[in-house]
N, C-alpha and C positions, 0 to 999 in steps of 0.2 A: 503494500499500499503506500511506503514511505516512498518506495524508489518511483511507484507511477505519479506521485504527487510532483517529485522531482524532475520529471519530467516535462511534467505539464506545464510546471513555470518556468523551465528551459525553452520548452515550443512557443509559450506566448510571448517571452522575453523575445525572441528570435521575432515573430511576427511583426511585433511592435517595432525593431529595431527596425525592420524591413521596409514597412511602411514608410518610414521617416524618410521625408528628402534633404538628402544632404548634396555637396560638392565639396570636389577633390580636386588641390591643389599643388604640382608638383614644380620643380626646378626647370626653368625651360619652356613652360606653359604660357600662353594668355593670360596674364591674370588679371585683366578689365571682364574677360568672358563669364569669368567665377565671382568675381568680388562685386560687379557693379551689375547694374538692371538692363542695361544694354552691352552687348559685344564692344563696342566703343563710344568715344565720346561723340555726340550727336548736335547739329546743330539746335539751340533753344532761346528761348528771350525769357529775361528777367525780367517784371514789373514790380517797380517798387511802389510803398503807398501813396507816395506823391505823384504816381502816374507817370515817371521814369521808364525807359525802357531800354535795355541793355541788350544785346545780343553776342556768344558767342558758343563756345564749343562746352556741351553741358553732360553731366550723367548722376545718377543716386549710386553712391555706394553703398551697398549693403550693409558692409562691415561697420564703417562707420555710421550709417544712418545719417550722411550729411550728403549735401549735394555741391556737386564741385565741377568746378571748371578748369580747361587748359590752357595755360597759356602759350603764347608763341613758342618759349624755350623749352617745354616741354614739362615745364613745373606745375603741379594739382594742386587746388587753393580751396579749402571749403567756403561757401559763401557765410562773408564775415558778420554780420548781424542778421538774420532772417527775422526779428521782429519788423524790419523795416520793409520785409518784403509783402506784395499781396497777394501775389501766386506767382508760380515759373510754370513754363509750357515748354514741354520734349517732347517732340514726335506728335504722337496720339494722346497723351496724357500732361494733364495737368495736377502739379505737388502745391498745397498750401500749407503753412508751418503754424501750427496751435500747440500750446504747451512745450513740449520740448521737443516734438516729432516734427518732421516731415510727414505729409499724411496725402496719398496719391488716390484721389477722386476716380472712381473705376464706374461709374453709372448715373445717370440722374433719373428719378421716377420721380414726376409729378415735382412738389415742394422738397423733397427728399433725394438724397444721393448714397453710394456706398464709397466711404474711403478705407482705406487700408494702411497699416505698416509694415511695412517689409524689411526684416534682415536679418544679417548670418550671426550666427557663435560659432567659435573654437570650439569642435567639439572634445577632439585631441589632438595630438602630432604624433604621427609614426615615423620612426626611423629604424632604418634597414639595421641589422643585427648581423652582419658583415657572410661570415662563411655558412651559417646555420639556413640562410635565405630567408628567415622570418623578421618579423618586426617585432620592436617590444612599444609598446605603447602607454606614453605619460598623460596624467591626467592636462583635462581638459581646461580652457578659460574662454572666457568672454574677450578677451585680449590677450595678445600674444604679442611677446616683445619685440621681434625684428620686423615688425610693421613699422614702413618709411612713408610718413605724412607729405613730403615734400612729392615724392610720385606716386602715389597712393597702391604701391606696392611692396611685398616681402621678399625680404633678401632671404634666401632659401640656398642650402645647401644639396650636393648632387642627390643627397640620401634621404631628405628631408621630405615628408609626403602631410599637408593640413586638410584637415575634413572637418567642413561646416555644417551646420543644419541649417536649415529656411522654415523661418519661422514667417507667418502672416497674419497680424490683429485685425480682425475687421470692424467697422464702427458704421454705424448708421448716422448720418447729419441732416439735423432739420431745425430750421431756425437758427441755425449758425451753431448750434450745439450739438459736441458729438459723444454718441452712445455706442460703448462697445457692447456686439455682438455674443459674446462666450455664452451667456446663458440667458434661459427663458427670461429670466426676472428682470435681467437687464435688459433683454432686445425688445419689451413693452411701453418701456421709458418712452421714447418718443411718441406712442399710441396713447395719450393720457386717457382720452374718452370711449378709447375701443379697446382695455388690456383684454377683457376678458375674452373677444372673440380674435385677437391677434393671438391666445393661448389657445384655442379651442382649433383654430385652423393651423397653426404649430402643429398640434397632439395629431390631427386628423390626418394630415399629409407628411405625418415621420418626418419634416423637415429641421434637418443640422444648422442650428446657427452659426456653426463656425466654418461652412461651406459656404463658399461666394454663390453656386449657383442658386441653391436653395436660399440663400439670403433675395436673389433677385426677382426667384420667382414669390417669395412674399411680399416685397415692394412692389411688383407688380397688380398682384390681387390687391394690395394697400391703397394703390390709383383708382383701382376698378371700383371697390367698395367705398371709397371714399372716406377713408379711417382716416 
């Protein structure tokens, strides 16, 4: 019985690990494809609160959770004061700064929007163990020391492998307020006059409040129902 329980625990842990989205970074690889939202810096514009518009090569760094621009000499810099920025447009996405995060607007539904905070955390560092051909795993952390902020790149030796976990936190935006969607209790807050109907719809349709497609389904129905 004990052996069965141990096997079940190991199997469950394995399935959970395999379901997580990860990115791997090795020496010599194009790090922008791993660490950033877009595989390269793209033409975008920054619109300040006073209406001033500045264009340049931009990207969202998933590791530092910052919007960065690349200078002509190749150096990478964060937007200095996000509180002065009304919004940032890159490709087909708009980013807005609220609190301490850049929120990516994923879609509009009536007077509501779906926003997301995306980021990477360093899960672990794997280093080659030489002649044995295996790997020794060091405990992971959210920040790794050999990250070069000036270039937005990691300085890696030939035997290093960094593994990053991807995270996405979704929010409903209504009347300029951001509501986290990770629980049913929190997701009904934007619908102050229709909380019971929202709960019933989520339950009846078995919606996952952390799933983007399910959130879109909910907001489409909310617009139709005039919640």
